[in-house]
N, C-alpha and C positions, 0 to 999 in steps of 0.2 A: 145432584148430578153435575158433573163438570161440563165446561163448554165443549171440551174434546168429545166426551161421551155423547152429548146431545147432538153435535154435528155429525159424528160417525153413525149414530143410530138413524138420524134423518136421511143421510146419504144411503145407508143400507136399505132403508124402506123404499126410497126412490128407485134404487137399482132393482129391487125386487119387482116393483110395479112395471118398470121399463122392460125387464126380462120377460115378464108375463105377456106384455103387449107384443114384444118381438116374437115370442113363440107362437102366439095366436096368429099374427100376421104372416109369419113364415109358413105355418101350416096351411093357411088359406092360399098363399102363392103356390106352394107345392101342389095343392089340390087342383089349382087352375092349370098348372103345367101338365099334370096327368090327364085332366079332362080334355084339354085342347090337343095334346099329342095323340090321344085316342081318336080325335076327330080329323087327324091328318095334318095338323100344323107342325112344322119342323122345329127342331131345337134351335137352329140358327136364328130364325125369326123371333122366337120367344126370348132368346138370350139378348138380342139387340133391343127388344122392347123393354126388358126388365133390367138391363145393365149387368146381368150375370154372364158367366162364361157359357159357351155352347156345351162344353164338356160337363159342366155342373148340371145344366138343364137336362142333357141326355141321360145323365146318371139318375136324376130324380124321375124322369119320365121317359124310359126307354121305349123304343119302337115295339109295337105289338108283334108278337111272334106269329108267323103264319103257320097254319096246320100242315 
């Protein structure tokens, strides 16, 4: 195996592990947004606490529809 191949394979494996961790943590954050939005916390507060935009939080956790 060449040095280039070894380095690229190692970097690809590292990226794969990082992506899996990101996906897991992203799903957990999204679940929290949905949970707390349902409990009445607004997207502006959650955006400020998380560093995300208000629009992104509102898209992930829209307000509950009234009947």
